[in-house]
C-alpha positions in Angstrom: 44.3 13.6 82.9 41.0 14.3 84.2 38.4 12.6 82.0 34.7 12.8 82.4 32.3 10.8 80.4 28.6 11.8 80.1 26.5 8.9 80.7 22.6 9.0 80.2 21.2 5.5 81.5 18.4 4.2 79.6 16.1 1.2 80.9 17.5 -1.8 78.9 15.5 -5.0 79.9 14.3 -8.3 78.2 11.1 -7.0 76.8 8.8 -8.3 74.0 10.0 -6.4 70.6 7.5 -4.3 68.6 6.5 -6.0 65.5 7.4 -3.1 63.0 10.1 -2.5 60.6 13.6 -1.3 61.6 15.8 1.9 60.8 15.0 5.5 60.9 11.2 5.9 62.1 8.9 8.7 61.7 7.6 10.4 64.7 4.1 11.8 65.2 3.0 14.5 65.3 5.3 16.7 63.2 5.4 20.4 64.7 5.7 23.0 62.1 6.0 26.3 63.8 7.0 28.5 60.8 4.6 30.7 59.0 7.2 31.4 56.1 6.4 30.9 52.6 7.1 27.1 51.2 9.6 28.4 48.5 13.0 26.9 47.3 14.2 23.6 48.9 13.6 24.5 52.4 15.6 24.6 55.4 15.5 24.0 59.3 14.0 27.1 61.1 16.2 27.8 63.9 15.2 30.5 66.4 17.2 33.5 67.0 17.7 32.4 70.6 19.3 28.7 69.1 21.5 30.5 66.7 22.9 33.0 69.4 23.5 30.0 71.5 25.7 28.4 68.8 27.6 31.6 68.2 28.4 31.8 71.7 29.3 28.3 72.3 31.6 28.6 69.2 33.2 31.8 70.3 34.2 30.0 73.5 35.6 27.1 71.7 37.2 29.7 69.3 39.2 31.4 72.1 40.0 28.0 74.0 41.4 26.4 70.8 43.0 29.9 69.4 44.9 30.3 72.8 46.0 26.7 73.1 47.2 26.7 69.1 49.4 29.6 70.5 50.9 27.8 73.3 51.5 24.7 71.2 52.6 26.4 68.0 54.0 29.7 69.0 51.7 31.5 66.8 48.4 32.5 66.1 46.0 30.3 64.7 44.5 32.5 62.5 47.7 33.6 60.5 50.0 31.2 58.2 49.2 27.7 56.8 48.3 25.1 59.1 50.4 22.2 59.9 47.7 19.8 59.2 47.2 21.5 55.8 50.8 20.5 55.0 50.7 16.9 55.8 51.8 17.2 59.5 49.8 16.3 62.7 50.2 17.7 66.3 48.2 18.6 69.2 48.7 22.3 68.3 47.5 21.5 64.8 44.2 20.2 65.8 43.8 23.2 68.0 44.5 25.6 65.1 42.2 23.8 62.9 39.3 24.0 65.2 40.0 27.8 66.3 39.6 28.4 62.3 36.6 26.2 61.9 34.8 27.7 65.4 35.7 31.1 64.0 34.0 30.6 60.8 30.9 29.1 62.7 30.4 32.0 64.8 30.3 34.3 61.7 27.8 32.3 59.8 25.6 31.6 62.9 25.3 35.4 63.2 24.7 35.8 59.5 22.0 33.2 59.9 20.5 34.9 62.9 20.4 38.3 60.8 18.5 36.6 57.8 16.3 34.7 60.1 15.4 37.9 62.0 14.7 39.4 58.7 12.7 36.6 57.2 10.5 36.6 60.2 9.9 40.4 60.1 9.1 40.2 56.6 6.4 37.4 57.2 4.8 40.0 59.8 5.1 42.6 57.2 3.3 40.7 54.6 0.6 39.8 57.0 0.2 43.5 57.2 0.2 44.2 53.6 3.4 46.0 53.8 5.6 44.1 51.3 4.8 42.0 48.4 4.6 38.3 48.4 7.8 38.3 46.1 9.5 40.2 48.7 8.7 37.7 51.6 9.8 35.0 49.4 13.2 36.6 48.6 13.7 37.1 52.3 12.8 33.3 53.0 15.3 32.2 50.4 17.9 34.6 51.6 17.4 32.7 55.2 17.6 29.4 53.7 20.8 30.0 52.1 22.2 31.7 55.5 20.8 28.6 56.9 22.5 25.8 54.8 25.8 27.8 54.8 25.5 27.9 58.9 24.8 24.1 59.1 27.7 23.6 56.7 30.2 25.5 59.0 28.7 24.0 62.0 29.4 20.3 60.5 33.2 21.3 59.9 33.2 22.8 63.3 31.6 19.8 64.8 34.1 17.6 63.1 37.1 19.6 64.2 35.9 19.3 68.0 35.1 15.6 67.4 38.7 14.9 66.6 39.9 16.9 69.6 37.5 14.6 71.9 39.2 11.5 69.9 42.9 12.6 70.4 42.0 13.0 74.2 40.1 9.6 74.4 43.2 7.9 72.4 45.6 9.5 74.9 43.7 7.2 77.6 44.4 4.0 75.1 48.0 4.9 74.3 49.3 6.8 77.4 47.1 6.1 80.3 45.5 9.7 79.8 48.6 11.3 81.2 48.9 14.8 79.4 52.8 14.8 79.9 52.9 11.4 78.1 50.8 12.5 75.2 53.1 15.3 74.8 56.1 13.2 74.6 54.2 10.9 72.2 53.7 14.0 69.8 57.6 14.7 70.1 58.3 11.1 69.3 60.0 10.5 72.6 57.2 8.1 74.4 58.2 5.1 75.6 55.6 3.0 77.7 55.9 3.3 81.8 58.4 6.0 81.6 58.2 9.5 83.4 58.0 12.7 81.6 58.0 16.5 82.4 55.3 18.8 81.4 56.9 19.8 78.1 57.1 16.0 77.1 60.8 15.4 78.1 62.1 12.5 79.8 62.5 13.1 83.6 66.2 12.8 84.7 65.9 13.2 88.2 64.1 10.1 89.0 65.1 6.7 88.4 64.1 5.4 85.0 64.4 1.9 83.3 67.2 2.0 80.9 64.9 1.4 77.7 63.6 4.9 78.5 66.5 6.8 76.7 66.9 4.1 74.1 65.4 5.8 70.9 64.7 2.5 69.2 61.9 2.0 71.8 60.1 5.6 71.2 56.7 5.9 69.6 55.3 8.6 67.6 51.8 10.1 67.0 51.5 8.7 63.6 49.4 5.7 64.9 47.0 8.1 66.6 46.8 10.3 63.6 45.9 7.1 61.5 43.1 6.4 64.3 41.8 9.7 64.2 41.5 9.9 60.2 39.9 6.7 60.3 37.3 8.0 62.9 36.8 11.0 60.7 36.2 8.6 57.6 33.4 6.7 59.7 31.6 9.8 60.6 31.6 11.1 57.1 30.1 7.8 55.6 26.2 7.3 55.8 23.8 9.9 55.8 25.9 12.4 57.4 23.8 12.9 60.4 25.9 11.0 63.0 27.4 12.9 65.9 29.7 10.4 66.4 31.5 7.3 64.4 30.2 3.7 64.6 33.0 1.6 65.9 34.3 -1.0 63.7 34.1 -3.3 66.5 30.2 -3.3 66.4 30.2 -3.7 62.7 28.9 -7.2 62.7 26.0 -6.2 65.2 22.8 -5.1 64.0 19.5 -3.3 65.2 16.2 -4.6 64.5 12.4 -3.3 65.2 13.4 0.3 66.0 10.3 2.3 66.6 9.9 5.7 67.9 6.6 7.5 69.2 5.5 10.4 71.2 3.9 9.3 74.5 3.0 10.9 77.7 4.6 10.2 81.0 3.5 11.6 84.2 1.7 14.1 82.1 4.8 15.2 79.9 5.2 14.4 76.6 8.5 12.1 75.7 9.9 10.3 72.8 9.9 6.5 73.7 12.3 4.7 71.4 12.4 0.7 71.4 14.5 -1.8 69.6 16.6 -4.6 69.6 20.4 -5.4 69.6 21.1 -8.7 67.9 24.3 -10.6 68.6 25.1 -12.7 65.6 28.5 -13.9 67.2 29.1 -17.3 68.7 30.4 -15.7 72.1 28.1 -13.4 74.7 28.8 -9.6 74.2 28.3 -6.8 76.9 25.4 -4.4 75.4 27.1 -1.9 73.3 26.5 1.9 73.9 23.9 3.6 71.4 23.5 6.9 70.0 19.8 8.2 69.9 19.2 11.3 67.8 15.7 13.1 67.1 15.7 15.0 63.6 13.5 17.4 62.1 12.2 17.0 58.5 15.3 18.3 56.8 17.6 15.8 58.8 19.1 18.3 61.3 19.7 16.7 64.7 17.8 18.6 67.4 18.9 16.3 70.1 21.4 13.5 70.4 22.4 11.2 73.6 24.3 8.5 74.3 22.7 5.5 75.9 24.6 2.8 78.0 23.4 -0.3 79.6 22.7 0.1 83.4 25.0 -1.3 85.8 24.5 -5.0 86.3 23.0 -5.5 83.1 23.8 -9.1 81.8 25.5 -9.9 78.5 23.8 -10.6 75.1 24.0 -14.5 74.7 25.2 -16.0 71.3 22.7 -15.7 68.4 20.4 -13.8 70.7 19.1 -10.3 71.1 18.6 -7.8 74.0 15.3 -5.3 73.8 16.0 -1.8 74.7 13.8 1.0 75.6 14.8 4.6 76.1 12.7 7.8 76.7 14.1 11.2 75.3 12.8 14.1 77.2 12.4 17.2 76.9 10.7 16.4 73.6 12.5 19.0 70.9 10.0 20.8 68.6 9.9 20.3 65.1 10.5 16.6 65.5 10.4 14.3 62.6 12.4 11.4 62.9 14.5 9.4 65.5 17.6 7.7 64.4 19.7 4.8 66.4 23.4 3.8 65.8 26.0 1.8 67.9 28.2 4.4 69.9 31.9 4.4 70.9 32.2 2.7 74.4 33.8 6.0 75.8 33.5 9.5 75.2 35.0 12.6 76.7 33.0 15.3 77.8 32.6 18.1 75.3 34.4 20.9 77.3 37.8 19.4 76.8 39.9 21.0 74.3 43.4 19.3 72.5 45.3 22.3 73.6 44.8 21.3 77.3 48.0 19.4 76.6 50.2 22.4 75.9 51.8 24.3 78.7 52.8 27.7 76.9 56.6 26.8 77.0 
């Protein structure tokens, strides 16, 4: 399988740690662009262009997943019960689940775009005296409702896509990233170091070890399924803002003195994030990767990046720590907070889909 990893290299170095509290920190200044009335509980103000971009991406993912589900399942992804819903697990089931989620996201993004346009137009009309304040507030409340529905749909679509990426990542671990072997694993025919064709069947015209045809040695997707469900559970825990799970292998590590602030570098604003990775173990460890997120006042993620230590970075010694510093740019508008968590050591590029393993047989 052709795998690509998106890596953004930070400057990780031994530097004095800032003496401020750890955790999620407030970023200053907070930019407020909206002239809409402050009614209801409020909601993130997505621009029409942002909503259009999400809708377009959702449609692209929907088409990929739908076509893949047809290849994998032999049916439309939008008809009939989903195998996942019936307690089954397969590549096609993941594709079908994502197709439905992305289709719903596209619709919710388009509805949020319409409600946002209406609220912004109402704001202009109110300033001109063409509508009442009550009309303006109703338009804003409608925008908030549509925005929250959009964000909920986005959360479900994102999770379905993360499971797709997790599957492809786990394929590296279980079958060496070979798509044909992943197909064999799905069919319960996979045996380590054996050769399979594009449909996941054992290749018979090459010399194979005798164990390759022994059913007792075959492995199934159940372990992969359990791993995917565990990662979904990890993502669902906490404050719900994480774009990735925090691996259990880093559960005993901790972050300290995490500080985020806006500074000028070469005449341009950047968000400078600093902190310490603390190693409480009795053995040295390789610096784990991090997720750095910038959020607005409502907790909506505006920008998220994976950070890995540069090549040649030394290990964190036992009972010691490593100070990190990372610059996020360009600076997102409406920024309010920054969050730093541990990240998986490997992550596939987001344009991969589970249905890539299907061949349309």
